[in-house]
C-alpha positions in Angstrom: -3.6 21.3 -10.7 -5.9 19.8 -7.8 -5.0 17.6 -5.4 -6.2 13.7 -6.1 -6.1 10.4 -3.9 -4.1 7.0 -3.7 -4.6 4.0 -1.3 -1.2 2.4 0.0 -0.5 -0.5 2.5 2.4 -0.8 4.4 3.1 -4.3 4.0 3.5 -6.9 7.7 6.9 -7.5 6.6 8.0 -3.8 6.5 6.5 -3.6 9.8 7.8 -6.5 11.7 11.4 -5.2 10.5 10.3 -1.5 12.0 10.6 0.5 8.2 7.4 1.7 8.8 8.8 5.1 10.1 11.3 5.3 7.1 8.9 4.9 4.9 6.3 7.3 5.8 9.8 9.9 5.8 10.0 9.3 2.7 6.0 9.8 1.3 6.2 12.8 3.3 9.2 13.9 1.6 7.9 13.0 -1.5 5.0 15.6 -1.3 2.5 13.9 -0.1 0.1 14.4 2.2 -1.7 11.6 4.9 -5.2 12.1 4.7 -6.3 8.9 7.1 -3.9 6.3 8.1 -4.4 3.4 10.8 -2.8 -0.2 12.0 -4.7 -2.8 11.6 -4.1 -6.6 11.5 -6.4 -8.7 8.7 -7.9 -11.9 9.3 -7.4 -14.5 6.4 -11.2 -13.6 5.1 -10.2 -9.7 5.0 -7.1 -10.3 3.1 -9.2 -12.7 0.8 -11.9 -10.4 0.1 -9.1 -7.4 -0.4 -7.0 -9.7 -2.9 -10.3 -11.5 -4.4 -9.2 -9.9 -8.0 -6.3 -12.5 -7.7 -8.1 -16.0 -6.4 -7.5 -18.8 -8.5 -4.1 -16.9 -9.0 -1.2 -19.5 -8.1 0.7 -16.8 -5.7 -3.5 -16.2 -4.1 -3.0 -18.4 -0.9 0.4 -17.3 -0.3 -0.5 -13.6 -0.8 -3.7 -13.8 1.8 -1.1 -15.8 4.1 1.3 -13.2 4.1 -1.0 -10.3 4.4 -2.9 -11.7 7.3 0.6 -12.8 9.1 1.0 -9.3 11.2 -0.2 -5.4 11.4 -0.5 -3.3 8.3 -0.4 0.3 8.1 -2.9 1.3 5.7 -3.4 4.8 4.1 -4.8 7.6 1.8 -2.1 9.6 0.3 -3.2 13.0 -1.2 -1.1 14.6 -3.9 -1.3 15.9 -7.5 -1.2 13.0 -9.8 -1.0 10.8 -6.7 -1.8 7.6 -8.0 0.9 7.9 -10.9 3.4 9.6 -8.6 3.2 7.0 -6.0 3.7 4.1 -8.1 7.0 6.0 -8.8 8.0 6.5 -5.5 7.3 2.5 -4.8 8.9 1.2 -7.6 8.9 -1.9 -9.4 6.4 -5.1 -7.6 9.8 -7.0 -8.3 12.5 -5.4 -5.9 15.2 -6.2 -7.8 13.6 -4.8 -11.1 12.8 -1.2 -9.0 15.0 1.5 -9.3 17.4 2.8 -6.9 15.9 4.7 -4.2 12.5 3.5 -4.6 10.5 2.0 -1.0 10.4 -1.5 -2.4 14.3 -1.2 -3.3 15.2 0.0 0.0 12.8 -2.0 2.3 11.3 -5.0 0.6 12.5 -8.4 1.2 10.9 -10.3 -2.4 8.6 -10.1 -4.8 5.3 -11.1 -2.5 7.1 -9.2 0.5 7.7 -5.6 -0.9 7.2 -4.0 1.8 4.1 -1.8 0.4 1.1 -2.0 -2.0 -0.1 1.1 -3.9 -3.6 1.4 -6.2 -2.6 0.9 -10.0 -5.7 3.0 -10.7 -7.6 5.9 -9.3 -11.0 3.8 -9.5 -8.9 1.2 -7.8 -7.4 3.7 -5.1 -11.3 4.6 -4.5 -12.3 1.0 -3.8 -9.4 0.1 -1.9 -9.7 3.1 0.4 -13.5 2.2 1.1 -12.8 -1.5 1.7 -10.8 0.0 4.7 -12.2 3.3 5.6 -15.3 4.0 6.6 -17.4 7.2 5.1 -16.8 9.2 8.4 -13.1 8.3 7.8 -12.7 9.4 4.4 -11.0 12.3 3.7 -11.6 12.9 -0.1 -13.8 15.5 -2.2 
């Protein structure tokens, strides 16, 4: 089967708590290839645009505030069944409900500060990767 890709963000709390290295190690150990990666800080406007799908929901303002509170690491990851396999690796959005050994169970502080984002579909992976990576930076065919 041909490799496909997913998009991920190591969130501000995980970067702040020096979990970037251990999270990247788990991603590599799980067989993902990091095709593109960079660290950046989102402005409030960028966070609002990225999470626009959640605008109007009760958690939107807090999410935007959190995601613009410090540096994040954005990545394009390649593997077979990348979206599905990465969702298994990171675990449930609520770290209390995440399976043992998943990234969120190990590194998340709360439901909102859950350490990492992973795309929920191939379509969203393409859209989300396109938000952060220009055409020259994208490493998929």
